[in-house]
FIKOL-306114 format. One record per residue: x, y, z of N, C-alpha, C in turn; residue in three letters. Coordinates in steps of 0.02 Angstrom, whole numbers, plus 32768, in hexadecimal, padded with zeros to 4 digits. Layout:
// FIKOL-306114
XYZXYZXYZAla;...
//
This chain:
// FIKOL-306114
447EBBAF84174441BB9984394405BBC0841FMet;43CDBB9F84194392BBC083FC4379BBF6842AAla;4354BC25840D4337BC5B84344302BC3F8462Ala;42F2BC65849842C2BC4F84CA427EBC4584ABAla;4259BC1584C84218BC0484AC41E7BC3D84B2Ala;41EDBC6484E741BCBC9A84EF41D0BCD884C8Asp;4209BCD584A6421FBD0D847D422EBD4C84A5Gly;423ABD4484E64245BD7F850F428BBD998505Ala;4292BDD284E742D3BDEF84DB42DDBE2A850AAla;4319BE2E85264329BE6585524348BE9B8527Val;4321BECC85154337BF0084E8435CBF37850DAla;4387BF5884EA43AABF9085074379BFC98513Ala;4382BFEA854B4358C023855A4374C062853AThr;434BC095852D4364C0D285104397C0F3853DPro;43C5C118852043F6C13C854843D3C16F8574Arg;43F1C17B85AF43D3C1AA85DE43CBC1EF85BEAla;43FBC202859343F7C244857443BDC2488543Ala;43AAC20E85264374C20D84F54330C20D8517Asp;432BC1E9855042EAC1E4857142F5C1E685BCArg;42FCC22185D9430AC225862142D0C2068648Pro;42DEC1D3867342A9C1B6869A4290C1E586CFPro;4250C1E186DF4233C20B87124214C1DE8747Arg;423AC1CE877C421FC1A287AF41E5C1C287D4Pro;41B0C19B87DE4178C1B58804418AC1B4884EAsp;415EC1CF88784170C1D888BE4159C1A288ECGly;4136C16E88D3411CC13C89004137C0F688F3Gly;4136C0CC89264148C086891D4115C06588EEIle;412EC04388BC4102C01E888E40FBBFD788A7Arg;40BEBFC188B140B1BF7F88CD4090BF538898Val;40ABBF1788904090BEE68862407EBEA7888ATyr;404ABE8588744037BE4588934040BE0E885FAla;4057BDD58877405EBD9B884A4044BD5D886EArg;4011BD3E88533FF4BD01886F4011BCC68848Val;4033BC99886B4051BC608848401CBC2B8839Arg;402CBBFC880C3FFDBBC487FF3FF8BB96883CPro;3FC3BB6F883F3FBEBB3A88723FF5BB068864Met;4013BAEC88994047BAB988914028BA74889EIle;404DBA40888C4033B9FC888F401AB9EA88D5Asp;4040B9FD8908402CB9EB894C3FE9BA09895EArg;3FDDBA48894A3F9EBA6989593F64BA4A8933Glu;3F70BA3888F43F3CBA1888CC3F2BB9D488E8Val;3F5FB9AD88FA3F55B96989133F2EB9688955Ala;3F38B99B897E3F16B99E89BF3ED1B9BE89BASer;3EBDB9D2897E3E7AB9ED89743E72BA35898DGly;3EA9BA5A89903EA6BA9F89A73E7FBACA8975Gln;3E4DBAEF898C3E2ABB1D895E3E53BB5B8950Pro;3E49BB7889163E6BBBB789043E42BBF18920Arg;3E63BC1D89463E3FBC5589663E5DBC998956Val;3E97BC9B89343EB7BCDA89233EB8BCE188D7Val;3EA0BD1B88BF3E97BD2588773EB4BD698862Phe;3ED5BD6A88283EEDBDA8880A3ECABDB187C7Ala;3EB6BDEF87B83E90BDFB877B3EBCBE07873EAsp;3EFEBE0587463F2BBE11870E3F34BE5A86FEGly;3F12BE8487223F18BECD87173F30BEEE8757Glu;3F02BF0887803F19BF2D87BB3EF8BF1A87FCGly;3EDBBEDF88023EBABECC88403EC8BE838852Ala;3ED1BE7788933ED9BE3488AD3EA8BE2D88E7Val;3E89BDF288ED3E53BDE9891E3E58BDA68941Ala;3E43BDA589803E3ABD6789A63DEFBD5B89ACIle;3DD9BD2289963D92BD1089993D8BBCCE89BEGlu;3D7EBCD48A003D7CBC9B8A2C3D44BCA68A5FAsp;3D2ABC708A7B3CF5BC778AAC3D0CBC9D8AEAAla;3D4CBC968AFC3D66BCB78B383D82BCFC8B28Thr;3DA7BD038AF23DC7BD428AE03DB0BD588A9BTyr;3DA1BD988A963D91BDB68A553DB5BDFA8A53Arg;3DDCBE038A1F3E02BE428A193E11BE4F89CFAla;3E1DBE8E89BF3E2EBEA2897B3E60BEDB8980Arg;3E92BED989553EC6BF0D89563ED5BF22890FCys;3ED7BF6489053EEABF8088C43F36BF8B88C4Glu;3F57BF74888F3F9FBF7B88893FB0BF958843Val;3FF0BFA188374004BFBA87F53FF5BF8687BFSer;4000BF4787CF3FEBBF1187A23FE7BED087CAArg;3FB4BEA887BC3FABBE6887DE3FB5BE3087ABAla;3FE9BE0887B43FF9BDD387853FD6BD928799Leu;3FB0BD76876B3F8CBD3887773FBCBCFD8770Ala;3FA8BCC087853FD5BC8687833FF3BC78873FPro;3FD1BC8987093FECBC7B86C6401EBCAF86AELys;402ABCE386D5405ABD1786C140A0BCFA86BBAla;40C5BD13868B4109BCFA867E413DBD2286A4Ser;417BBD0986A441B2BD2E86C041BDBD70869AGln;41B2BD6F865941B8BDAC86314184BDDF8647Ala;4148BDC9865A4114BDF78672412BBE1986B3Asp;4149BDF186DF4162BE0D871E4199BE408711Ala;41C6BE3086E341FCBE5E86D341E3BEA086B7Trp;41B0BE9D868B4196BEDA866D417BBF0B86A1Gln;4166BEF186DB414EBF1E87104185BF4D8729Cys;41C3BF35872941F9BF5B87484231BF6C8718Val;4228BF5E86D7425FBF6886A74278BFAF86A4Ala;424EBFE086B54264C02686B14295C03A86E7Asp;42A4C00D871742D6C01F8749431CC022872AVal;4327BFFF86F24369C00086D3437BC04586B7Val;4351C065868D4363C0A886784368C0D986B2Pro;4341C0CF86E74348C0FA8722438CC0EF8743Met;43A1C0B0874943E2C0A08765441AC0C1873DLeu;4417C0BB86FA444BC0D786D0444AC12386CFLeu;4411C14186E1440CC18A86E54423C1A38729Ala;4435C17687574451C18B87974424C18387D3Gly;43EAC16487CB43BCC15A880343C9C1168824Tyr;43C1C113886743BFC0D38889437BC0B2887DAsn;437AC070887C433BC04B8874433CC00D889FAla;4301BFF988B542FABFBC88DE42C0BF9388C2Thr;42CCBF5388B94297BF2388A84296BEEE88DFVal;425EBEE78901425ABEBE893D4221BE8C8935Leu;422CBE4E894A41F8BE1A894841E5BE088990Ala;41A3BE0C899E4189BE0189E2414FBDD089DDTyr;414BBDA18A0C4112BD748A0C411EBD378A38Gly;40EABD0E8A3C40ECBCD08A624120BCA18A46His;413DBC768A71416DBC458A59414DBC1A8A23Thr;4173BC0B89EF415EBBE289B64129BC04898BSer;4129BC47898A40F7BC6B89614113BC84891FSer;4154BC7989124170BC8B88D1419FBCC688D1Gly;41B8BCDB890A41E5BD16890C4227BD0888E8Lys;4248BCD188FA4289BCC288DD4282BCB48892Thr;424EBC91887E4244BC8488374239BCC58810Phe;4213BCF4882D4207BD34880B4249BD5A8801Thr;4274BD5A883342B2BD81882E42E9BD5B8809Leu;42F6BD1E881C432EBCF98800431ABCD087C3Phe;42DEBCB487C442CBBC84879142E6BC4087A2Gly;42E9BC1487714302BBD1877B434DBBD18771Asp;4372BBDC87A843BBBBDF87A443D9BB9B8791Met;43B2BB65879A43CBBB23878843D6BB1C873DAla;43B8BB4A871643C2BB4986CE440BBB5786BCGln;442EBB7A86E74473BB8B86D94478BBCC86B1Gly;44B1BBEB86B444BBBC2C869544B3BC278649Ile;44CFBBF3862A44CBBBEC85E14483BBE685CAAsp;4459BBC585F24413BBBC85DF43EBBBFC85E9Ala;43FBBC21861E43D5BC5E862B43E5BC9385F7Leu;4425BC9885E4443ABCC985B24442BCA5856FPhe;440EBCA785474410BC8685064421BCB984D1Gln;4451BCAA84A44464BCDA8470442BBCE88441Pro;442ABD24842643F6BD3783F743FCBD1083B5Gly;43CABD16838B43C8BCEF834D43F2BD0E8316Ser;4409BD4B83204431BD6B82EC4464BD99830DSer;4496BDAD82E644C9BDDA830244ABBE1A831BGly;447BBE3582F6445BBE74830A4438BE6B834CAla;4416BE32835543F2BE2683944424BE2083CDAla;445CBDFF83C1448DBDF783F644AABE39840BGln;44B3BE6783DE44D1BEA783F044A1BED48416Ser;4460BEC88411442FBEF384324410BED3846FAla;440FBE90847343EABE7184A94400BE2984B2Ala;43EBBE0D84EA43F3BDC684F743AEBDA784FFLeu;43A0BD7384D84360BD5084E14364BD288521Ala;432FBD2B85494330BD0C858A430ABCCA858AMet;4321BC9B85B242FBBC5E85BE42BABC7185E0His;4283BC4F85D24242BC6285F04243BC64863CPro;426FBC3B865B426FBC3886A5429BBC6E86C5Ser;42BFBC95869D42ECBCC786B942C5BCFB86E1Ala;42DEBD0B871C42BBBD3A874842D1BD82873CGly;42BCBDAD876A42CABDF487644314BE038766Ile;4339BDDF87904381BDEE879843A8BDE28757Ile;43A5BDA6873843CABD9E86F943B1BDCD86C2Pro;4371BDDC86C14357BE0A868E4371BE51869AArg;4376BE6586D84391BEA886E843DBBEAC86D3Ala;4401BE7886E34448BE7886D04450BE7C8684Leu;4429BE548660442EBE558617441BBE9985FBAla;43E8BEB8861743D1BEF985FE4403BF30860BThr;4423BF2F86464456BF618656448EBF5E8622Val;44A9BF23861544E2BF1F85E744CDBF2A859FPhe;4490BF16858C4478BF2585494471BF70853FAla;445ABF9385734452BFDB856F4496BFFE8569Ser;44C7BFE6858F450AC003858C4529BFF78547Leu;451EBFBC852A4537BFAF84E64516BFDD84B4Arg;44D4BFE884BC44B0C014848D44CBC05B8492Ala;44DAC07284CE44F8C0B584D6453AC0B984B2Glu;4564C08684BC45A6C086849D45A1C0858451Gln;4574C05C8436456BC05983EE4552C09C83D2Asp;4524C0BC83F7450AC0FC83E04541C13183DEAla;456CC131841045A3C162841145D4C15683D9Arg;45E2C11683CB460FC107839445F1C11F8352Arg;45AFC116834B458EC12D830E4591C1788307Gly;4589C19C833F458DC1E5833E45D4C1FC832CGlu;4606C1D98348464CC1ED833A465EC1E182F1Ala;4640C1AD82D34650C19C828D4625C1C2825BAla;45F4C1E7827145C7C20A824345EAC2438220Ser;45D5C25581E245F5C28D81BE45F1C2CE81E6Pro;4628C2F281E84629C332820B463BC32C8254Gly;4644C2ED826C4652C2E682B44695C30582C6Ala;46C4C30782964705C32382A64713C3658283Gly;46DFC388826C46E9C3C782494703C3FD8278Glu;471EC431825A4739C46882824703C48582AEAla;4715C49082EC46E5C4AD831C46BDC4798340Gly;46BDC43A83254696C406834646C0C3E08379Ala;4703C3EB8378472DC3C783A6473DC382838BGly;4772C36283A44786C320838B4751C2EC839DPro;4744C2BE836D4715C288837A473AC251839FAla;4737C25083E0475CC21F8408472CC1F68431Arg;4737C1B48432470CC18A845B4717C19884A4Glu;474EC1BA84B5475AC1CB84FB4725C1FA8516Ala;46FEC21B84E846C9C24784FF4691C2208520Asp;468FC1DE8516465AC1B585334661C1B2857EAla;4628C1AA85A04628C1A185E84649C15E85F9Thr;4675C15F862A4693C12086414663C1008673Glu;4651C0C286674620C09F8691463FC06086ADThr;4636C05586EE464CC018870E4611BFFA8735Arg;460DBFB8873645D5BF96875645F0BF65878AVal;45D1BF6587C445E7BF3B87FC45ACBF138817Phe;45BABED888314586BEAE8850459DBE9B8896Val;456EBE9E88C6457ABE868909453EBE5F8920Ser;4546BE378955450FBE0E896D4518BE0289B8Ala;44E2BE0B89DD44E4BDFC8A2444A4BDDB8A39Leu;44A7BDBA8A73446BBD9D8A904465BDB48AD8Gln;4428BDBD8AEF441ABDCB8B354401BD8B8B54Val;4429BD6E8B80441ABD2E8B9F441EBD358BEATyr;43E8BD268C0C43E5BD2C8C5543FDBD718C6DAsn;43E5BDA58C4A43F3BDEB8C5C443CBDFF8C55Glu;4461BDDC8C2B44A5BDF18C1844A9BDF38BCCAsp;44D1BE238BB344DCBE2A8B6B451DBE078B59Ala;451CBDDD8B254557BDB88B0F4561BDC28AC4Phe;45A1BDC78AB045B3BDCB8A6A45AEBD858A4BAsp;4581BD7C8A1C4577BD3A89FD45B1BD2689D0Leu;45DDBD5489C04615BD4589934658BD4289B7Leu;4656BD4589FA4693BD428A2146A7BCF98A2CAla;46E9BCED8A2B4701BCA98A3646F4BC928A7EAla;46FDBCBF8AAD46EFBCB08AF446C3BCE78B10Ser;4681BCE28B044655BD198B174651BD258B62Pro;4653BD648B74464ABD798BBA4616BDB08BBAAla;45F4BDBB8BF245C0BDEF8BF445DCBE338BE1Pro;45B6BE588BB845C9BE9A8BA145A5BECF8BCALeu;45C8BF058BD845A9BF3D8BFD4583BF698BCCGlu;4547BF7D8BDF451DBFA88BB64526BFF08BCDVal;4537C01C8B9E4543C0628BAE451CC08F8B7EArg;4521C0D08B8B44FEC1008B624529C13E8B59Glu;4529C1598B1C454DC1978B0E4523C1C18ADFSer;4531C2028ADF450AC22F8AB44518C2228A6BSer;4555C2098A5B4567C1FD8A15454CC1BA89FBGlu;454FC1868A24453EC1438A0C44FCC1298A26Glu;44DCC14C8A5544A0C1328A7344B1C0FA8AA4Gly;4487C0C78AA94493C08F8AD544B8C0598AAFVal;44EDC03D8ACD4516C00B8AAB4534BFDB8ADDPhe;4549BFA18AC6456CBF6F8AEF45B7BF778AE4Ala;45DBBF858B194623BF8F8B134646BF4D8B00Thr;4675BF528AD2469BBF178ABE4679BEEC8A8AGly;463FBF008A71461DBED98A3D4645BEDE89FCLeu;4657BEA689DF467FBEA589A24654BEB78965Gln;4670BEDE89384651BEED88F8467EBED288C1Glu;4661BEAA88944687BE8B885E4676BEAE881CPhe;46AABEC887FA469EBEE887BA468FBEB48785Glu;465CBEC0875D4647BE9187284642BEB886E7Val;464EBE9586B0464EBEB6866E461BBE97863EThr;45F4BE67865545C0BE4A862A4588BE2F8657Ser;454EBE2486374516BE08865D4526BDC18674Ala;4548BD9A864A4559BD56865E4587BD55869AGlu;45B8BD82869A45E6BD8586D345C2BD9B8712Glu;4594BDCB870B456EBDE287454543BDAA8761Ala;4522BD84873544F7BD4E874D4520BD17876DLeu;455DBD0D87564589BCDD87764595BCEF87BFGly;459FBD2F87CC45A8BD4688114567BD3B8839Val;452EBD4C881A44EEBD43883C44E2BCF9884BVal;44F2BCCD881B44E8BC8588264512BC6C8860Ala;4550BC848865457ABC70889D455CBC8788DFAla;4541BCC488DF4521BCDD891C44E4BCB4892EAla;44BCBCA288FC447FBC7B89094490BC388928Ala;44C7BC1A891244DCBBD9892D44F1BBDF8976Gln;4507BC1A898B4521BC2389CF44EABC358A01Ala;44ADBC4089EA4477BC518A194468BC188A48Arg;444EBC2A8A834437BBF78AB243F1BBE18A9DVal;43EABBA18A8F43A8BB858A7C439BBB478AA7Val;435BBB358AAC4348BAFB8AD44307BADF8AB8Arg;4300BA9D8ABD42C2BA7E8AA8428CBA8B8ADDGlu;4252BAA18AC64219BAAD8AF341DCBA878ADAThr;41A5BA8E8AFE4167BA6D8AE9414FBA878AA6Glu;4164BAC48A93414ABAE48A57417ABAE28A1DTyr;41BBBAD88A2A41EDBAE389F6422ABAB78A02Asn;4244BA9789CD4280BA6E89D442BDBA9889E4Met;42C0BAD489C942F9BB0189D642DFBB4689E7Arg;42CABB4D8A2442ADBB8D8A3A42E4BBBA8A55Ser;42E6BBF88A3D4318BC288A54430DBC378A9ESer;4342BC328AC4433FBC428B0C4360BC858B1AArg;436BBCAC8AE64389BCEE8AEE436BBD1C8ABASer;4373BD5D8AC54360BD8F8A93439CBD9D8A66His;4393BD9C8A2543CABDA489F643C5BDE789D2Thr;43FDBE0C89D14401BE4D89AF4438BE4A897ALeu;4424BE4C893B4454BE5189034455BE9A88EEIle;4491BEB788E94497BEFD88D644C2BF048898Gln;44A7BF2B886944CABF3B882B44DABF86882DLeu;4519BF97882D452FBFDD8832454ABFF387EEVal;4533C02C87D6454BC0488797456EC08A87A6Val;45AEC08E879545D5C0CB879C45E0C0E98757Glu;45D0C129875045D9C14A870F4603C189871AArg;463CC18C86F84669C1C586FC4665C1EC86BAHis;4654C22C86BE4654C2558681469BC25E8668Ala;46A3C264862746E5C26F86094705C2AF8624Asp;4744C2AA86384765C2E286584768C320862BAla;477CC31785EC4783C35185C04740C37285B2Ala;470DC34985A546CBC366859646AFC38B85D2Ala;46B8C36E860E469EC38E864946C3C3CF8657Ala;4705C3CF864C472CC40B865A4717C444862CAla;4706C43385ED46F0C46785BF46AEC48785D5Glu;4685C45F85FA4644C479860E4648C4A1864EGlu;4661C48286844660C4A686C4469DC49786EFAsp;46CDC47386D4470AC46686FA4703C42E872DGly;46CBC40B873046C2C3D5876046B3C394873BAla;46C7C35D875846B9C31C873B4685C2FA8766Val;464DC2E887494616C2CB876F4621C2808779Ala;4612C26A87B54611C22387C545CAC21287DALeu;45ACC1E287B94569C1CA87CB4570C18287E2Thr;4558C174881E455BC130883A4514C11D8851Arg;44F4C0F3882A44AFC0DF883944ADC0948847Ser;4479C07F886B4476C03A88844431C01C8878Arg;4431BFDF885D43F3BFB8885743F6BF80888ALeu;43C8BF8188BA43C5BF4E88EE438DBF1D88DESer;439DBEDE88DA436CBEA988CB4367BE7C8908Leu;432DBE7D89294326BE62896C42F5BE28896DVal;430FBDEE897F42E6BDB1898642DEBDA489D0Asp;42A4BDB789EB4298BDAE8A334289BD658A42Leu;429EBD4F8A7D4288BD0E8A95423DBD118AA0Ala;421CBCD88A9941D3BCD78A9C41B8BCD78AE3Gly;4182BCFA8AED415FBCF78B2D4143BCB18B36Ser;413EBC9A8B744129BC558B804109BC518BC5Glu;40D1BC2E8BCA40B0BC248C0A40D5BBF08C34Arg;40D2BBFA8C7540EBBBC78CA340BCBB8C8CA1Trp;40D8BB508C9740B1BB128C9F40C4BAF58CE3Asp;409ABB018D1540ACBAF08D5A40B8BAA48D63Thr;4094BA7C8D3B409EBA338D4240E1BA1E8D24Arg;40F2BA3A8CEA4131BA288CCB416DBA498CECAla;4162BA858D08419ABAAC8D2341BDBA888D5DAla;4199BA5D8D8041B7BA3B8DB941F1BA0D8DA3Ser;41EFB9F88D654225B9CD8D4C4259B9F18D23Gly;4254BA338D1D4283BA598CF542C6BA608D19Trp;42FBBA638CF2433CBA738D0E433EBABD8D22Ala;436ABACD8D51436DBB128D6A437FBB438D32Ser;43A7BB2D8D0043BABB598CC9437CBB6E8CA2Ala;434FBB3F8C964313BB518C7042E6BB7F8C98Arg;42E0BB738CD842B8BB9F8D0342D4BBE68D00Val;4317BBEC8D054337BC2D8D04432CBC4F8CC0Ser;4332BC298C8A4328BC458C4742E1BC618C3EGlu;42B0BC398C50426BBC4E8C464259BC898C72Leu;4273BC898CB04268BCC28CDC4285BD028CBEThr;42C2BCFD8CA442E3BD378C8642BEBD4F8C48Ser;42AABD1F8C1D4287BD328BDF4246BD578BEFIle;421EBD398C1A41DDBD578C2A41E6BD9A8C4EAsn;4219BD9F8C794225BDDE8C9C4239BE158C6CSer;4267BE078C3D427DBE3B8C0F4245BE4E8BDFSer;421CBE1E8BCA41E3BE2F8B9F41AEBE578BC4Leu;41A7BE4A8C054179BE728C2D4191BEBA8C31Phe;41D3BEC38C3B41EEBF088C3C41E4BF298BF8Val;41EDBF038BC341E2BF1F8B7F419ABF388B78Leu;416ABF128B904124BF298B8B4119BF678BB6Thr;413BBF6B8BF04137BFA78C1A4154BFE48BF6Lys;418CBFDA8BD441ACC0118BAF417FC0298B77Val;4163BFFB8B514136C00E8B1A40F9C0328B36Ile;40DDC01A8B6C40A2C03B8B8A40B4C0818BA2Ala;40EFC0888BC24103C0CA8BDA410FC0FA8BA1Ala;412EC0E28B6B413AC10D8B3140F8C1228B11Leu;40C8C0F48B0D4087C1058AF04064C1398B1BAla;4067C1318B5E4048C1638B8A406BC1A78B82Arg;40ADC1A68B7F40D3C1E48B7840C0C2098B39Arg;40BDC1E48B0240AFC2058AC24066C21C8ABDAsp;4039C1F58ADB3FF3C20A8ADB3FEAC2488B07Gln;400EC2498B414009C2838B6D4027C2C18B4BAla;4060C2B78B28407FC2EF8B054052C3098ACESer;4031C2DC8AAB4004C2EF8A763FC9C3168A92Lys;3FADC2FD8AC93F74C31F8AE83F88C3638B03Ala;3FC4C3678B213FDCC3A78B3B3FE6C3D98B03Ala;4001C3C18ACA400BC3ED8A913FCAC4078A76Gly;3F97C3DC8A743F56C3F18A5B3F36C4248A89Ala;3F46C41E8ACB3F28C44C8AFB3F53C48B8B05Ala;3F8CC48E8AE23FB7C4C98AE83FE0C4CA8B28Gly;3FE8C48F8B48400FC48C8B864058C47C8B77Glu;4081C47F8BAC40C9C4778BA240DCC4308B91Ala;40BAC3FF8BAD40CDC3B98BA040B0C38B8BD4Gly;40C4C34B8BD040A9C3198BFD40CAC31E8C41Ala;40A9C3018C7440C5C3038CB840FDC2D18CBDAsp;4123C2D58CF5415EC2AC8CFD414DC2628CFFAla;4115C24F8D1E4103C2098D2340F7C1EB8CDFAsp;40D6C2128CB340C8C1F98C704107C1F48C46Ala;413CC2198C594179C21C8C3241ABC1E68C46Ser;41A3C1C78C8141D4C1958C9841CDC1558C70His;4205C13D8C544206C0FF8C2E4239C0D18C4EVal;4225C0958C644252C0698C8B4284C0418C61Pro;42AAC0628C3742DBC03F8C0D430DC0178C37Tyr;4322C0338C6F4358C0168C964345BFD88CBEArg;4306BFC48CBB42F1BF898CE04305BF478CBFGlu;431FBF4B8C824334BF0E8C5E436CBF1F8C2ESer;439BBEF18C2543D1BEFA8BF443B3BEFE8BAEVal;4380BED78BA14360BED78B5F4345BF1C8B4DLeu;4320BF3B8B7A4302BF7C8B6A4337BFB38B69Thr;436DBFAB8B8D43A4BFDB8B8843C1BFD98B41Arg;43CDBF9E8B2743EABF978AE543BABFAD8AAELeu;4379BFA88ABB4347BFBC8A89432FC0048A92Leu;434EC0298ABF4335C06B8AD1432EC0998A94Gln;4362C09C8A6A435FC0C88A304328C0B289FFAsp;4321C07189F642EFC05889C742A8C05F89DEGly;429DC05E8A204259C0608A39423DC0A78A3FLeu;4264C0D48A574249C1178A614279C14E8A51Gly;42ACC13F8A2A42E0C1718A1E42EEC17C89D5Gly;432FC17689C44347C18989814347C14D8952Asn;430CC13B89394308C102890A42C5C10188E7Ala;42C5C0E488AC4288C0D18889427AC089889FVal;4241C07B88BD4235C03B88DD41F9C01688C1Thr;4203BFD688B341CDBFA9889D41CABF6D88CBCys;418FBF5988E04187BF1F890C4159BEED88EAIle;4171BEAF88E44148BE7788CD412DBE53890APhe;40EBBE53891340CCBE2D894840B4BDEB892ACys;40D4BDB4893D40C3BD7389204093BD4F894EThr;4063BD2C8930402DBD0D89574024BCC48943Leu;4014BC9B89764001BC56896C3FB6BC538962Thr;3F9DBC31892E3F55BC3289203F2CBC06894EPro;3F4BBBD5896F3F26BBA289943F0ABBBC89D6Ala;3ED4BB9D89EC3EB2BBB18A2A3EDFBBA88A68Lys;3F0CBB778A683F34BB698AA33F5FBBA58AB7Glu;3F6DBBD28A883F97BC0C8A973F70BC4D8A96Ala;3F2DBC498A9E3F03BC858A963F14BCBB8AC9Val;3F25BCA98B073F36BCDB8B393F75BD018B25Ala;3FA8BCDC8B0C3FE5BCFD8AF63FD9BD288AB8Glu;3FACBD118A8C3F9BBD388A503F7ABD7A8A64Ser;3F4FBD788A973F2FBDB58AAF3F64BDE58AC9Leu;3F94BDCC8AF03FC9BDF78B093FF2BE168AD0Asn;3FFCBDF08A9B4021BE0A8A613FFABE438A40Thr;3FB8BE3C8A3A3F8FBE718A1C3F8FBEAF8A49Leu;3F8EBEA68A8A3F91BEE08AB83FD3BF048AAFLeu;4009BEDE8AA8404BBEFC8A9C404BBF228A5APhe;402FBF048A26402DBF2589E44005BF6689E8Ala;3FCEBF658A0C3FA3BFA18A103FC7BFDA8A34Asp;3FEFBFC98A664015BFFD8A89404FC0168A5FAla;4072BFE78A3D40AEBFFA8A17409EC02989DEAla;4065C02189BE4055C04C89854048C094899ALys;4041C0A189DA4036C0E589F34076C1088A07Arg;40AFC0E58A0140EFC1018A16410FC12789DCVal;4129C16289EC414BC18B89BA4197C18489C2Met;41BAC17F898A4203C182898B4219C1C28968Thr;4257C1D489724271C214895842B3C2098933Arg;42AEC1EA88FA42EAC1DA88D34309C21888B5Ala;434BC21988B44371C250889543ADC2328872Arg;43C7C25788424403C240881E443FC243884DVal;4465C20E884F449FC209887C44DEC21E8859Asn;44E5C25E884C4522C275882B4548C2A58858Asp;4588C2AB884945B3C2D8886F45EEC2EA8842Ser;4613C31D8857464EC3328831468CC310884EAla;46B6C2F6882346F5C2DB883B4720C3138857Leu;474BC30588884777C33988A347A1C359886CPro;47B2C399887547DAC3BD8843481CC39A8834Asp;483AC37D8866487BC35C885B4874C322882AAla;483CC2FE882E4831C2C787FF4828C2E287B8Val;4802C31987B247F6C33887714838C34E8752Val;4862C370877948A2C389876048CEC34F874BVal;48D1C31A877348FBC2E1876348E6C2C08721Arg;48A4C2B98717488CC29B86D9489BC2C7869DArg;4891C30986A4489DC336866D48E8C339865BLeu;4913C337868E495BC3368681496FC2F8865AArg;4955C2BE866E4965C280864B494EC2838602Ala;4912C29F85F748F8C2A385B34921C2D4858AGlu;4934C30C85A7495CC33E858249A1C321856FLeu;49C0C2FC859D4A00C2DD858E49FAC2AB8555Leu;49C4C284855549BAC253851F49B1C27784DCAla;498DC2AF84DB4982C2D5849D49C4C2F48485Leu;49EDC30B84B34A2EC328849F4A5AC2F3847FArg;4A5BC2B8849C4A84C28284804A6AC26E843BArg;4A29C26B84334A0CC25A83F34A1EC28F83BFGlu;4A1BC2CF83D34A2DC30683A54A76C3028390Asn;4AA2C2F283C04AE9C2EC83B14AF6C2B4837FLeu;4AD5C27B83884ADFC242835B4AC7C2548315Ala;4A90C277830F4A77C28B82CD4AA8C2BA82AALeu;4AC4C2EA82D04AF4C31A82B34B33C2F6829CArg;4B4AC2C482C24B87C2A082AF4B7BC277826FGlu;4B40C258826B4B32C231822E4B2CC25F81F2Arg;4B0EC29A81FC4B06C2C981C44B4AC2E281ACAla;4B79C2EA81DA4BBCC30481C84BEAC2CC81AEAla;4BD2C28E81B34BFBC256819C4C35C24681C9Gly;4C31C26182054C68C25882324C5FC21A825DGly;4C6CC1F2827D4C61C1BA82A94C4CC1D282ECGly;4C49C1A583174C32C1B5835A4C69C1B4838CGly;4CAAC1B883734CE0C1B083A34CFCC1EF83BEGly;4CE1C22A83AB4CFDC26983C34CEDC276840BGly;4D09C2AB84244CFBC2BE84694CB4C2D68470Ala;4C9AC2D184AB4C55C2E684B84C4FC33184ADAla;4C19C344848B4C0FC38B847E4BF3C3AD84BCSer;4BEFC3EE84B74BD5C41584EE4B8CC40484FCGln;4B68C3EB84C74B22C3D984D04B1AC3A08502Asp;4B50C378850C4B4AC33F85384B64C350857DGlu;4B71C38F858B4B89C3A285CD4B58C38D8602Ala;4B70C378863C4B43C36286724B11C3998684Pro;4AD5C38486934AA1C3B386A74AA9C3C186F2Leu;4A9FC40187034AA5C413874A4A67C439875FArg;
//
């Protein structure tokens, strides 16, 4: 298949050891104004929301006027590749052991799902187009122009892991790699990496596994080791970007959607796709350094929120009870989310002011954050004000009919950019028993290899009794 028309290639990121990422301390907020759609043009809706393509988005209307500075404001002509470039650095941070969150917030039908998923109707084969040459294929996957942040993130993660593996193989094969004193050039010295995908939705204030055959509500818990998590959520190990996107596509098909006045397939739930990267340091190498084997488990959360929506009192009288319940739950959880962001912004501003004044810290009222008022905010707790590098895309409808919702989105963006997060590397030492077991297995394998070499050198066969070198380890 030919390369993508926009030439957007998902290149491998540098290895963490080569370029350690330095996450900043604040939530990064981006605005994206979608193009006018046919319905808005046909009804003569004026355009009232504008992005300058740099760092400002504004509402210019007779009733509402507002302006917000953000990390970058994407105008309607911005591409999916432009949106990806805003958050592409979360991948090296993820591989270096940091948690990351990319969240899309905005009015219904403002472009959240398109920004994150892209046009899933294209199919996996269309989204992942092979490169034009073998070299390109080994370093990157060319993306279809409509591919969203999620498929681009998956492609970049696996391209980066391939680049790491290729670099290690090159180092092992380089002259002098096996010289005396340098130790054996073994690919086992490479970090063992495993990648997992999970998906859940928050529907009517319950969390459900989107990949479960018979989904039932999941209990949300918290621990010092894992943070906030949904018990029983399945994680599927994947070994390629295509395999990972297949899991994501299955999850997307399982979401609750409904036709509304604004959208043929409007999400009626909040969707959380999580990519977990586990990295185990090589047992022998770690033992030579400090006797411990490091385990790093980092998580990339990709969150497609259901859209905020005004009550239409005339139409609502004819709605089914399920739709009334859905809209009530969506608006309630989004209201709690705005409360959480506002509380975090107040807390961080108070802490900053107290620090400048030489005081101990903010008062208790400024420090209270109402995470527990919604299942959604409980699940997003780490990403909003805790251990994560966080990016928020605020998507906006340009037409006048949604100007009130667009103003609310800008108010949310203005508060979110004032929130500080405190990302840290999620590493730990494996228990000593695990280290000993791995080292024993490796030592036994080396002894057997040594015995086989000695037998071949002596011209003897392999049918003799086991030597003392093969004695069981105790």
